[in-house]
SEVO-212629 format. One record per residue: z, x, y of N, C-alpha, C, CB in turn; residue in three letters. Coordinates in steps of 0.02 Angstrom, whole numbers, plus 50000, padded with zeros to 5 digits. Glycine has a CB too. Layout:
BEGIN
ZXYZXYZXYZXYALA
...
This chain:
BEGIN
498954999950123498545002550178498484997250232497835004650152UNK
498514999550295498384995150352497854998350396499044993850392UNK
497644994550446497134997250492497385003050533496884991750538UNK
498045004150534498335009150579498635015150543498855005950621UNK
498535015650478498875020850439498705027950462498695020150366UNK
498115029050489497925035850508498175037850577497175036550505UNK
498475033150614498725034850681499465033150691498315031250733UNK
499745028850650500425026350662500955031650646500565020050620UNK
501575030650672502135035050652502305033850578502755033750696UNK
502695038350550502905037650481503435032150474503165044250453UNK
503435028750417503945023850400504525027250366503645018250356UNK
505085023650360505685026650329505555029350259506225021450326UNK
505155025750219505055028050150504615034250145504745022450109UNK
504325036250201503905042250202504275048350228503285041050243UNK
504865047250257505215052650293505395058450247505835049950326UNK
505735056950191505965062350147505395066450117506385059450092UNK
504875063350090504325067350064503995071750117503795062850033UNK
503925069150178503615073050232504065078950250503485068550294UNK
504725077750256505185083150272505175088650219505895080450280UNK
505165086650156505145091550101504505095750106505185088050032UNK
503955092550125503325096250131503335101250188502755091250142UNK
503575099150246503545103750304504075109150300503625099850369UNK
504645107750267505155112950259504905118550213505795109950230UNK
504425116950170504135122050126503565125950159503875118750063UNK
503385123850221502825127050256503085133250293502495122050306UNK
502865139250275503125145350308502945145650382502845151550273UNK
502415142050403502215142050474502735138850518501555138550483UNK
503075133650492503585130250531504175134950543503825123850496UNK
504415138150491504975142850499504795148450547505185145650430UNK
504185150850543503965156250587503945153850660503275158750566UNK
503685147750671503635145050739504325143950770503255138350738UNK
504795141350730505475140250755505815146950770505885136150705UNK
505715151850727506005158450738505745161550803505855163050678UNK
505095160750816504805163550877505045159850939504045163350873UNK
505165153250932505405149350989506135151151005505345141850974UNK
506555151650953507265152950963507415160350977507655150750902UNK
507025164750946507165171950953506515175750968507495174750888UNK
506225174651028505565177351043505525185051038505365175251112UNK
506055188451054506035195851053506155198750983506555198651101UNK
506515194950942506685197550876506215195250821507385195450859UNK
505845189650834505445186650781504895191250756505125180250806UNK
504645195750798504125200250776504385205550728503805203750835UNK
504815210050753505045215550708505515213250653505395220750749UNK
505895207650665506375205550615506215198650586507065205450645UNK
505585196750590505375190250565505515189250491504645189250577UNK
505445194550452505555194050380506285192250364505365200650345UNK
506735193750411507445191850402507575184950430507905196950435UNK
507295183650490507425177450526507135171350492507165177950596UNK
506515171950465506185166050438506575162750381505495167950413UNK
506825166550331507225163250279507875160150306507405168350224UNK
508175163350357508785160650386508635154050422509095165650435UNK
508085153950460507885147950496507745142250447507265149350540UNK
507385143750395507225138550345507865135950312506745141350291UNK
508335140350298508965138350267509355133650314509385144550250UNK
509375135350378509735131150427509405124350433509775134650496UNK
508735124250439508375117850445508475113550383507635119150457UNK
508445116650324508535112950262509225109750260508435117550201UNK
509735113450282510405110750282510475105050333510915116350297UNK
510195105850393510265100850445509895094350427509995103550510UNK
509355094950389508945089150372509065086450302508225090950380UNK
509565089150267509685087350197509815079950187510265091250169UNK
510175076850234510365069850225509895065050262511075068750250UNK
509355067550291508905063450330508405059850284508525067750383UNK
508445053250283507985049350242507715043250279508325047150178UNK
507765043350346507495037950387507305040650456508005032150394UNK
506905036950492506695038950559507305039350605506175034150587UNK
507755034550601508355034550643508775040750632508775028250631UNK
508865042650569509255048650554508905054950579509385049250478UNK
508255055050574507875060850600507975061250676507125060250583UNK
507945055550710508025055650783508735057550804507845048850811UNK
509225056250762509905058550777509945066150777510405055650727UNK
509565069450733509525076750732509185079250795509155079250668UNK
508635075850813508265077750874508715076850935507625073450882UNK
509135071650935509575070150991510045075951006509975063750978UNK
510295079250954510755084850962510395090650997511035087150895UNK
509775092050977509395097351009509225095451081508745098750970UNK
509075089151092508915086651159509515087451205508685079351156UNK
510105085751180510715086351220510825093551242511315083751181UNK
510735098151195510825105251211510305107451263510765109651147UNK
509685105251255509165107051303509335104451373508485104151280UNK
509575098251378509755095451443510325099351475509945087951436UNK
510825101151434511405104751460511235111751484511935105251407UNK
510725114851454510575121851470509985122851516510445125551406UNK
509545117851524508935118951565508875114151623508325118251522UNK
509355109451632509335105051691510015105351725509165097751671UNK
510015104151791510645103551827510915096451822510565105551901UNK
510465091651815510655084651802510035080751781510985081451864UNK
510155075451743509635070751723509875063851743509475071251645UNK
509505060651788509695054051812509115049151803509915054351887UNK
509275042751809508745037751804508905031751849508655035351732UNK
508415027751862508505021651903508025016351878508385023151978UNK
508195010051892507745004451877507875000951811507065006851878UNK
508255003951765508355000951700508774994451705508695005851654UNK
509154993851758509554987751767509124981551778510034988651825UNK
508484982651794508024977051804507624975351742507544978651861UNK
507734979051687507374977851625507844975251571507034984451600UNK
507564971951521507944968751468507894972851403507694961451456UNK
508454975451377508424979451315508144975651255509124981851298UNK
508134969051259507874965051203507114964151207508214958151203UNK
506814966051262506094965551270505754972151250505914963751344UNK
505114971651231504714977651218504264978951278504284976751152UNK
504254985151301503874986951361503354992351345504344989251417UNK
502824992251384502324997551382502435001851444501584994651380UNK
502765007551434502925011951490502335016651503503565016151474UNK
502035015751561501465019951582501735024851634500875015651612UNK
501725031251615502085036351653501615041351685502575039851608UNK
501845044151742501495050051767501605055651717501755052051839UNK
501195060951722501195065951668501215072951697500565065151624UNK
501805076151688501905082951712502025087951656502485083151761UNK
502365085651603502535090251549502355086951482503295092151551UNK
502035090751438501765088051376502295084651334501425093551336UNK
502845088051321503375085451277503945082251315503635090951234UNK
504125085051373504735082851407504665076051441504925087951458UNK
504065074151463503995067651496504225061951450503265066451516UNK
503925061151391504165055751347504875056951322503695055051288UNK
505065063251315505745064751290506275062351339505835072251277UNK
506165063451404506655061351454506655053751462506505064551522UNK
506075050551456506045043251457506425040551397505305040751458UNK
506305043451339506635041351277507395041951282506375045451217UNK
507625047651307508345048951314508665043751360508465056051342UNK
508325042351416508585037551465508645030651434508145037351527UNK
508125028551397508135022051365508675021551311507455020451334UNK
508695026551268509165026551211509895025951235509085032851170UNK
510065029751287510755029751311510905023751356510895036151349UNK
510415019551369510525013351405510495007351358510025012551461UNK
510445008651293510455003151244509775000251227510884997851268UNK
509235003651247508555001351230508335004751165508055002951287UNK
507835001851132507535004951074507145011151095507064999951037UNK
507125016151051506745022151066505995020551063506915027851017UNK
505615025151090504895024151102504455025951043504685028051162UNK
503895022551039503315025251003502895028751056502905019450965UNK
502725035051042502445039451093501715041151077502855045851100UNK
501275040051126500575041751118500485049351126500125037951169UNK
500145052451078500025059651082499305061051060500525063551038UNK
498955065151099498265066751084498195071251024497945069951144UNK
497685070050983497605074250924497405081450942497075071250878UNK
497205082551005497055089451026497685093851026496745089351096UNK
498275090751028498905094551026499145095750956499445090751065UNK
498845092350907499085092850838498665097850800499055085950804UNK
498715104150821498295109450793498555111850725498265115250841UNK
499165110150709499455112050644499705105750609500045117150654UNK
499655105550543499865099650506500615098250515499705100450431UNK
501025103650517501745102550524501915099750593502135109050512UNK
501505101450644501615098650711501475091050710501165102150763UNK
500925089150678500755082050671501305078350634500085081250636UNK
501545081350579502085078150540502715077250581502235082350478UNK
502915082350618503525081850658503455076550712503685088650691UNK
502875076150744502765071150796502795064150766502095072350831UNK
502495063150709502475056350679503155054450650501945056050624UNK
503555059450630504245057950610504655055550669504575064250579UNK
504475057850729504845056150790504505050250826504895062150837UNK
504165046050789503865039750813503275040750860504395035750849UNK
502915046250853502295047150891501715044050853502155054550905UNK
501225041450890500605039050860500025042850892500515031350869UNK
499475043250856498945047950873498385044650914498655050950810UNK
498205047950968497625046051008497065050850989497785046351086UNK
496515048150963495975052350937495505054550994495565048650883UNK
495715059851028495315062451084494755066951059495755066251132UNK
494805069450998494295074150973493655070550951494575078050914UNK
493665063950946493075060150927492565060450984493255052750910UNK
491945062150970491445063051022490875057951019491155070051018UNK
490675055950960490115051150953490305044550987489935049950878UNK
489885041851030490055035751068490305029951024489455033451107UNK
489965028750968490155023050926490845024150896489645021950870UNK
490975030250871491615031850841492165031950895491585038650805UNK
491985034250954492465034351009492695027251028492165037851071UNK
492215022651030492385015651046492805012650990491745011551057UNK
492635014150928493015011550871493735013950874492685013650805UNK
493825020450889494505023250893494895020050950494465030850903UNK
494565018851007494895015851064495105008651049494435015951126UNK
494685004951014494854998050995495444997950947494244994550964UNK
495445002550899495995002850851496645004550888495855008150796UNK
496615009350934497205011350973497465005451014497035017251019UNK
497005001851047497194996051087497534990751045496584993151122UNK
497254989550986497544984550941498224986750915497064983250881UNK
498294993250902498934995750877499484995050930498875003150856UNK
499324996650992499814996051046500024988751055499524998851113UNK
499534984151054499694977051061500124974651002499054972851067UNK
499944976850942500324975050882501044977650887499984977850818UNK
501124983750910501794986750917502224982750964501734994050941UNK
501924980751021502294977151072502474970051050501894976851136UNK
501994966551022502074959351009502344957750940501424955951019UNK
502164961750889502384960350821503004964450802501814961850773UNK
502984970950818503544975250799504084975550852503294982250785UNK
503944972850911504414972950968504634980150983505024968550952UNK
504154984750982504294991850992504084993951062503934996150940UNK
504494997951095504315000851159503795006351149504935003651196UNK
503345006851198502785011751195502805016151257502095008051189UNK
502655022651248502535027151304501825029751301503045033051304UNK
501495029551359500825032551364500745035351434500265027351348UNK
500395040851440500285043951505499755040151544500075051351497UNK
499795040351610499335036651652498635039751653499605036351723UNK
498575045651624497925048951622497925053951564497765052551689UNK
497345055951543497295061251493497425067951526496595061151457UNK
497895071751500498055078151529498565077551586497435081551555UNK
498925083051598499435083051650499135083251720499905089051640UNK
499505080551767499305081051838499515087951862499635075251882UNK
499095092851849499295099751862499375101351936498775104451832UNK
499055097351980499125098452051499675094252082498475097052086UNK
500045090552040500595086352065500355079852097500995090152114UNK
499705078452091499425072452122499345067052068498735073952156UNK
499865062952060499865057952007499375052352022500565055051999UNK
498935050951974498465045451982498285042651913497825047752019UNK
498225036051910498075032651847497315032351836498375025551847UNK
497115034251777496405033651759496295026451736496215038851703UNK
495855022851770495745015851752495465015151681495255012551802UNK
495185020651653494945020551584495525019551535494565027051568UNK
496125021951554496715020851512496875013351510497325024851537UNK
496845010151568496965002951572496414999251534496985000651646UNK
495795001651540495244998651503495354998851429494595002051520UNK
495615004551404495765005051333496315000051313495975012251314UNK
496834999551354497394995051339497174987751334497924995751392UNK
496644986051370496424979051371495824977651326496244977051442UNK
495614982551287495044981551241495204976151189494864988051206UNK
495834975251174496034970451123496064963251149496714972451095UNK
495944962351213495994955651244495454951051216495934956151321UNK
495654945051192495144940151172494714938251231495484933851141UNK
494074937251220493614935651275493804929251311492904934951249UNK
494154924851276494344918451307494974918851348494424913251253UNK
495334924651343495964925151379495874928051449496454929451339UNK
496224925351497496204927851566496454935051568496634923351612UNK
496114939251609496284946351612497004947551633495804950051660UNK
497214944351687497904945251712498414942951661498004941551777UNK
498264937551627498724934851576498824939951520498454928251547UNK
498284943351500498344948451447498744954451473497644950651423UNK
498614956451535498994962051564499734960351564498744963551636UNK
499904954151583500604952151583500904952651513500674944951609UNK
500514950851462500774950951393500934958051369500274947751346UNK
500634963151401500764970051383501424972651410500194974551407UNK
501714969051458502364970951487502344978251513502924970251435UNK
501834979751553501744986551579502274988051632501034987351608UNK
502624993751622503124996051671502935003151692503844995851641UNK
502745004151756502605010951779503235015251781502275010751850UNK
503175021651766503735026251765503565032551805503945028051692UNK
504035034651847503935040851886504445046051863504025039451963UNK
504195051651838504635057151817504555062751867504465059551744UNK
505125065151894505075070551943505525076351922505275068052013UNK
505265082351928505615088551910505745092551974505215092751858UNK
506365094651984506505098952042506115105452036507265100352047UNK
506075108051976505675114051963505275113151900506135120351957UNK
504635114751903504185114151846504135120951811503475111551868UNK
504385121551749504355127951714503645130551705504685127351647UNK
503155126051707502455127951695502055128351759502125123051647UNK
502375128451818501995127951880501515133751890502475127551939UNK
501725139851874501275145551884500705145551834501675152151878UNK
500835143551773500295143051723499785137851744500585141351652UNK
500015132151770499555127051795499155129651853499945120651815UNK
499495133151899499145135851958498625141051938499655138952006UNK
498785145151888498305150051862497665146651838498615154251805UNK
497755141151801497185137351776496785134351834497415131851729UNK
497125131151881496775128051938496425133251981497275124051981UNK
496725139151988496415144552027495775146851994496905150452036UNK
495795147651927495195149751890494635144651899495355150651816UNK
494815138251895494305132951904494025133051975494605126051889UNK
494455134352024494245134352093493805140352110494855134352139UNK
493945146052079493575152152097492975153552052494045157952095UNK
493015151351989492465152751943492115146451917492725156851884UNK
492425140751930492125134451907492285132651835491405134751915UNK
492695136751801492855135351731493505138751711492275137651685UNK
493785136251657494395139251630494375138551554495045136051659UNK
494455144051519494455143951446495175143951421494065150051417UNK
495375138451390496055137851365496125141551299496255130451356UNK
496685145251291496815148851229496955144151171497385153551238UNK
496885146551109496965142351050497645138951047496855146550988UNK
498165142751063498855140051058499165138951127499285144851016UNK
498755138151178499015137551246499435131251255498455137651296UNK
499225125751225499615119551232500295120351198499235113651201UNK
500305123751141500945124851106501405129151149500825128251037UNK
501115134151182501505138451227501765134451286501085144351251UNK
501365129851312501575125651368502155121151347500995121451395UNK
502115118451285502655114251259503295118251255502465111351190UNK
503255124351228503845128551221504145130351289503675134951182UNK
503715132051337503945133851404504265127751438503375136651446UNK
503965121851429504235115851459504925114051430503765110051448UNK
505015115351366505665113951334506195118951357505595114151258UNK
506025125451354506525130651366506615132451439506325136851328UNK
506135130951482506165133051552506655129051594505485132651583UNK
506875132051649507345128751694506985123351735507675133851741UNK
507295117451738506975111651769507355108851829506885106251719UNK
507975111351840508375108751895508545101351883507995109451961UNK
508545097551937508695090351932508065086651908508945087552001UNK
508145082651858507595078451833507795071151842507435080051757UNK
507325067151869507465060051878506905055951846507535058251953UNK
507105050551812506635045851782506725039151817506735045251704UNK
506215037051854506245030651891505805025451856506015031651964UNK
506115020051834505765014651801505585009251852506205011551744UNK
504955007151851504725002051896504834995051868503995002951911UNK
504454990251894504514983351872503894981251834504624978651933UNK
503974976751784503384974551745502844971651790503604969351694UNK
502214973251773501644970751812501554963251801501004974551793UNK
501604959451855501554952251850501054949351901502234949051860UNK
500664953551933500214951251985499574948351959500054956852031UNK
499134946652005498464944051988497974949851994498264937952035UNK
497684951951939497264957951938496544956151919497544963251890UNK
496074958351959495374956651946495074961051891494974957352010UNK
495314967351886495014971951838495484977851826494324974451863UNK
495254982651787495654988551769495834992751830495294992851719UNK
495374993151878495514996951939496104994051977494894997151985UNK
496154987451979496704984152015497374985651981496584976552020UNK
497364985651914497974987351877498164994651890497874986051801UNK
497674999051888497805006251900498095007251970497155010351892UNK
497835003552019498095004152088498825002052092497674999752135UNK
499014996852056499714994652057500164999552022499784987652025UNK
499925002451967500325007651934500435013551981499975010051868UNK
499895015752014499955021252062500455019552117499265022852094UNK
500415013452144500855011552199501585012152178500705004352222UNK
501745009652118502435010052095502645017152078502525005552034UNK
502205021052047502365027952030502525031852094501785031351992UNK
502105031052145502215034652208502835032252245501605033852253UNK
502915025652249503475022852288504145024352255503385015252295UNK
504175024352188504815025352153504975032652140504805021652088UNK
504495037052151504585044152138505175046852177503945048152155UNK
505665049852143506235052752177506075060052196506875052452132UNK
506065061252261505905067952286506505072552278505705067552360UNK
506355078952271506865084152271506785088452333506825088552206UNK
507285092452347507235096852406506625101352400507875101152413UNK
506445103352339505865107652328505225104352353505795109452254UNK
505165097752343504585094152368504555094252444504595086852342UNK
505135093252475505165093052548505025099952578505845090452571UNK
505315105252549505165111952572504425113352570505555117152530UNK
504115111652514503395113052505502975109052555503175111352434UNK
503165102752566502795098552614502825101552684503075091452615UNK
503405104052703503465107152770503065113652773504205108452787UNK
503065117452718502695123852718501935122752716502915128052659UNK
501725116552702501005115052703500825110752763500805111652638UNK
501255110852814501075107652877501355100852890500355107152881UNK
501785098352846502055091652856502745091752888502105088152790UNK
502995085852904503655085052932504075080952884503625081653003UNK
504555084152851504945080852799505645078852822505005085252739UNK
505835080752883506515079452906506685072052901506595081852979UNK
507265070752874507545064052865507225060052808507475060152929UNK
506735062852773506465059452714507025058752662505855063352684UNK
507075052952628507585052252576507395056452515507675044852556UNK
507875060552491507745064452431508345063952385507595071852449UNK
508245065752323508735065452269508865058152250509385068952289UNK
509205057252193509345050452170509855046952216509615050552099UNK
510195050852259510675048052307510325045952371511225053052323UNK
509665047452377509275045752436509585048552500509195038152442UNK
509785054852496510055058252556509485059852604510435064752536UNK
509615059652670509085061752717508995069352713509265059552789UNK
508375071452710508215078652704508375082152770507475079652685UNK
508875086452769509065090552826509075097752803509765088452856UNK
508535101452816508475108252789509045112952808507835111252810UNK
509355111652866509905115852887510505115552841510125114052956UNK
510555110052802511105109252756510935111652685511325102052754UNK
510335114552678510095116352611509875123652608509515111852591UNK
510285127952638510095135052642510035138352574510605138852684UNK
510505136852528510475139852462509865137352423511125138352422UNK
509735130852429509155127852395508505130752422509165120252402UNK
508475131652489507875134552519507785141752496507915134252595UNK
508325145552495508275152652474508015153052402508965156152480UNK
508265148652358508045148652288507305146752284508465143752247UNK
507095141652322506395139552321505945145052348506305133052360UNK
506145148052404505735153352434505675159252387506045155652501UNK
506215160852350506195166352302505695164852247506895167552272UNK
505685158552224505225156552171504495156952196505385149452147UNK
504375154352254503695154552282503485161652296503655150352347UNK
503955165752322503795172752337503615176752276504375175952372UNK
503885174752217503735178352155503095175952122504315177552106UNK
502785170752152502145168152127501575172452153502055160752148UNK
501095174352111500525178352135500215175252197499995178952080UNK
500085179452247499865177052313499205173152310499785182852360UNK
498775174752261498115171552259498155164152243497675175052209UNK
498695161952211498745154852199499425151952220498625153352126UNK
499745155252268500375152652295500275145952329500675157652345UNK
499695145152363499565138752398499495132952348498935139352441UNK
499265134452287499185129252236499865126852213498765131852176UNK
500335131652202501005129752182501345125652236501425136052166UNK
501275127652299501555123852355501255116752356501435127352422UNK
500605116352343500275109852343500535105152289499535110752335UNK
500665107952229500905103452175501595100752189500905107252109UNK
502005104352228502655101752247502605097152308503145107452262UNK
502115098352351502045094352412501695087652401501665098252464UNK
501245087352352500845081252342501255074952329500365082352286UNK
501805075252292502205069152283502465066352349502785070552238UNK
502605070752397502825068252463502245064552497503065074152508UNK
501645067452494501065064252524500945057452493500435068652516UNK
500985057052427500865050752393501405045552408500825051852318UNK
502025047852413502565043152428502475040252499503255046752423UNK
502285044552546502155042152614501545037652616502055048152662UNK
501035039352575500435035152572500615028152547499915038452525UNK
501065027752496501275021352471501635017152523501715022252410UNK
501925020652573502275017352627501825016052687502875021452648UNK
501195018152682500725017152736500805021952793500775010352762UNK
501105027952778501225032952830500695038452825501935035952823UNK
500415040452882499935045952883500275052452864499605046552954UNK
499905056652827500205062952803499805068952825500255062852726UNK
500135074852821499785081052835499315082552778500295086952845UNK
498735085352793498245087152741498485093052701497565088652772UNK
């Protein structure tokens, strides 16, 4: 037993027993059948479930380590990238050392795909795969928790409410992250805030930075400890967000009624939609390790924001939305090639974007436009340029 056993990912010697347990769980076979065959899983579930279980059992028969499990995941990830993105690109990794362990603090747009795309980019550039922070609010089923921990996820206890227990959980999490970085030399992914930036306005919650620094010895300088964490801001940008209308529906309800009641399995549905939905061009931009002089958590959060905004790779969809909300996007650099935005040369892209916006319910069309336009505003803000409201 260690201090981290209840939150850490599974070790190699735990992989086979965990796999045998979840393969015997009928809920997993049912969930996979519904994800792969949504129209058939209802009326023909009694046929599909045994077939799905048989296929999973065969695919996982030789898996007895975390690395082997991730090789299986890699095959599914490759298929997902080929079928739901037009391209996946990255930048900034040439400035990082594959032999170093980094704490990647990322903007947050998609529950599962954000860390997955960061992981893919790192793995194929010769870096170690990530240990991924995941909130226990997403682990509504035991097999979901098992699958996440098999894939090197560790648990953030967001369900803890009592102040004393909440502080204890935060201190344990902080210590685990520091231990992973310094002792295990493991890369870490964590979102810059709790919950996705549903309005497209990426901002770091300084409380996240506060949690990361809870493990700092009182005698150690704050900036020195921040440097030891090797924090690297990451900007993930999607040409099209498969969950944009669902996010807008939620934001509209909050705006008009002051509240929104999330369904029991809504997060699971968002994960499935994020995986299966069309995303267009996806870019992962890696920043530089934080090495400045920081007075407090707010100063660290400000630097993360600056890098996330400045490094964010815009897509034509962002520029179209910015112009439709009163801004001037002409000649702004977009795409990983940093082409100047010239709408006259993007007629097909504009037609596709306009069709998507036109199919969005009119009552929250402005919210969808805003979530695509806000990255442009933030990028200009990082450059000190005034923006349209």
